[in-house]
N, C-alpha and C positions, 0 to 999 in steps of 0.2 A: 718217782720220776714224773715230772710235769708233762702235761699233754703237749705233744709236738707232732706236727704233720711232716713226715720225712720225705724230702724230695729225692728223685732218683740219684742225683749227683752227691747227695749227702749221706747215704746209708752207710758206706764203709767208714767215712769220716766220723760218723756219729758213734758207731760201735767200737771203733778203735780209739777215738779221742775222748769222747764225753763219758761213755758208759763206765770205763774203769775209774774215772774220777768221781762221778756221782755215786758209784758203788762203794766208795771209800777204800778201794784197793790200790789206788795210785794217787800221788800228789800232782803229777803232771804227765802229759802225753806228748811225745815227739811225733809230729805229723809229717809223713813223707809219702812216696809212691806206694800204693796207687790211691791214696786217700787225700792227697793235697787238694784243698778246696780251690775252685777256680778263682774265687775272690782274692785269695792270697797271691796268686800269680799276677793278677791285674794290679793289686795294691803295690806290690814290690816294683813292677815296671813303671807305674806312675810316680812312685817315690824316687826312683833312679833319675827320671827325667827332670825332677825338681832340684836335684843336688848338683853342685858344681864340682868338676874334676879338680883334683889336687895331686901334688907330687911329694912323696916322702923323701926328704933329702938325707938319705942314709947310704952306707956302703952298698947295701942291696937296694936298688931303686925299684919302687913299685908304683906303676902308673895306675891310678885307681880313682874312685869317687869317695865321698864321705859316707862310708858304709854305716856308721853309727846313726847318721841322720836318716839314711834309707830305712833302717830298722824301725826307728821311732815313728817316722811318717807313715809307713805301711801298717805298723801295729795300731796306731791311732785310727787309721781309716777302717781297719778290720773290726775293731771293737765298737765303732760307731755305726757300722753297717747292719743290715738285717740279721745276718747270722750272729753277729756280735751281740745284738740285743737279746736274741733268744738265749745265748749262752750266759748272759748276765743274769737272767732269771734262774739259771742253774748254779749261780755263784762260781762261774768259770769264765776265764778271759783268755784272749790271745796274747802271746809274747813272742817277739822275734829276736833271736839271739845271733850275733855275729860270730861265726865260727872261724878260727884262724889256724887250726891245725888238728891233727889227731894221731894217736899212737899207731905205729905200723911196725911190722916185724923188721923193716929195714931202717927204722928211725921214726922221727916225727914228721909226718907229711905236712907241707905247707898248703893251706887252702883258705880261700875267702869265700864263704857261703852264708846263706841265711837259714838258720834252723827255726822252723815254726813250731811253737809249743802251745798247748792248751794247759792252763794251770789253775789250780784252786786259788781263789782270790787271796788267801792268806799265806801263800808260798812264794811270794815275790822275792824274798830275801835269798832263798836258795838259788834261784835263777841268777840273781845279781852276783852271787859268789862265783858261779861258773863263768859268767860274763867277765868278771874281773880277772879270773885266772887266764882266760883266753887273751885278754889284754896283756898280761904279764908275759905270756908265751911270745907274743908278737914283739914286744919291746925288747925282751931278752934276746930273741933271734936277730933282730936288726942291729944289736950292739956288736955283732961279730962281722969280720971282714967277709965280703961276698965270696971269696975263694973257699971259705969254710962251709958254704952251703953245697948241697949235692943235687945233681940232676941224674935221675935214674929212670930210664925208659920214658923220657920226656916229662917226668914229674919232679917237682921241686921239694927238697927236704931240708928242714932246719939243720944247723950244725949239731953233730952228735955230742952234746955236752950234758953233763950230769943234771944241771939245773933244768934244762929243757925237757929231758926225759922225765924227770921228777914231776914237773908241772903238768905234763901231758897225762901221766899216770894219775895225778891228783884229780884232774878234770874227769877222767873216766870213772873214778870212784864216786865223785860227786854226782855225775850224770846217772850212774847206776842206782845211787841212793834215791834221787828225786824221782826216777822213773820206776822205782820199786822193783828192780830186778833182784832175784835171789842172790845172796852174797856169794854162794858157791859158783854161780854163773859169771858174776863180775870178776871174781878172783881168777877163774880159769881163762877168761877173755884176756886179762892183763898178763897172766903168766905166758900164754901162747904168743902174745905180741912181743914180749920182752925176750923170750927164749927162742925166737925164730922157729916156732912150731906152726902147724897149719892154722889158719884163721878158723874161728868157731863155725862159720858158715860152711867151710870146706869139710870140716869134721862132721858137721851135721849131715851134709849131703852123703858122705861115705857111710854113715850109720843108717841113713834111710835106705840105701841100696843094699846093705848087708843084713838088715833085719828082715827075716823071712816073712813074718806075718804082715809087716807094714808094706814091704815091696810088692807082695802079691795083691794086697788091698789096693795100692795105688795103680798097679798095672791093670787091674780089672777096671778101674775108673777110666783109664786112658783107652783101653780096648773098647769099652761100651759107650764112651762118649758123654756129652753134656747132659743128655736126658737122665742117664744113670747118675751123673754127678749131682743133679738136682735131687734125686731120690736119696742119695747117700747123706746129703746135708740135712735131711729130715729124720735121720736115724742116729743110733749110737755109733760112735766111731772108736777106733783103737785109742787107748789112753795116751799113747805117744803123740798123737795129733795135738793134744792139748798142752804139750810142752812148749809150744810156740804161741802163747796167748797174745803176743803183740807183733805187729809188723816190724821187721828189721831186728828183732830179738832172736838170738840163737842160744839155746840152753847149753850147759856144760856137757849134757848128753841127752839123747832123745827120751831117755827113761828117768830124767831128773825128777825126783819126787816133789821138790819144792816148786819147780816150774809147772808140773802137771797139776798140783794142788791149786796154784794160782789160776791156771787155765780153767779148771773145773768150777772154781768160785765164780769166775766171770761167765761161764756157761750157765750156771744157776741164775745169776742176776739177769743175763740176757733173756733167759726163758721167762722170767717174771715180768720183763719189760716188753715182751712180744718181739724179740729180736734173735731168737735162738738159731733159726735156719741161716741167716746171713753171718752170724757169729761162727757157726760151724764151718761155713765156707771160708771165712777169713783165716781160721786156724788151719784149714786144709791147704791153702795156697802155698806156703813155704815148702812143705814136704812134696806136694805134687810137682812144683816147679823144679826142685832139686832132683827128683826122680827122673823127670824128663831130660835134664842135663846129663845125668849119669848114664841113662839109657842110651842117649846119643846115637841112635840109629837113623841116619839121614834118609834111609829108604822107607822108613815106617811113617806113612802119611798121617796116622792117628797121633803119633807123638808130635809131629810137626804142627798139626792142627791144635793140639792142646797147648803147645808152647806159644803159638801165635795168640791164642785166646788169653793166656796168662800174661802176655806182654802188652795187652791192649787195655789201657786204663778205662776207657769208655765202656768197653764190653764187660769188664769186671763190675763196674758200677751198675750197669743195667741188669746183669745177672743177679747181683746181690739184692737189688730192688725187687726183682721178680720173686726171689725167695721170701722177701719181707711181705709181699702182697699175699703169698700163700700161707703165711703164718696163721695158725688158728687164733681167732679173736675171742 
């Protein structure tokens, strides 16, 4: 790992996005809350201002802007910026992908959003294949009469056609592969979505609350506060904590051996890179957050304070950077 001075706002972004790629445990990282770099927000906003609005003349009318142009403009700006130049030295680059839908238990949800990726320089073709599939999804959906689209609780869903469901499933499988998720977790995710079962994040939350060892461990952190959380991040944690090695990833079970094995490999690499404490913190965030939700005692001020802390991106960044500064050199 090349020498790099990590800024406070970069620490979670670095261990979530870059470390798994340069450790060769991942081909690409999908970057989202709470690690979305500030430069990305600004680049996308500037790109939107430069693009001209247009109207798709289809049965389903979508008033929008040239999203593909936004992606390319913002992507170019990021890769030419200061952070992009540092990543280039690591043979990693930014890619922005236009997402047009995702598989849901009630169908394929329609969405227009920008997914920010970090990718190894030689994996562009895999991203292109996903991008192409999203385009197919949009074109296929727009070929149907607007009456066949569904509005559920204010959200829009593609027509429930076999080709649309099949494309969304293919996208999820491609995404799981490029993000190096264990196949057991990808299969369970898709099975749950298609068979109207609980989403994996809900199942994960239920498992966190019913696992006696883990729930006692998390309750102790909430009870004793952030100072104790700092101490915990410097020590060994239950194996199940490492079953969530990535933000936004939920294993097929909290005891998934494949997910834990991956998490521990990243733990070892993080230790060798001087990033162990913030990596432990990053792995703790999902279980701690879900335990706070399941606990759901509105009168417990300690639970409220922990939820507020875990909901604040800037505080999470500062906390992670504080752990980084305490790492033994």
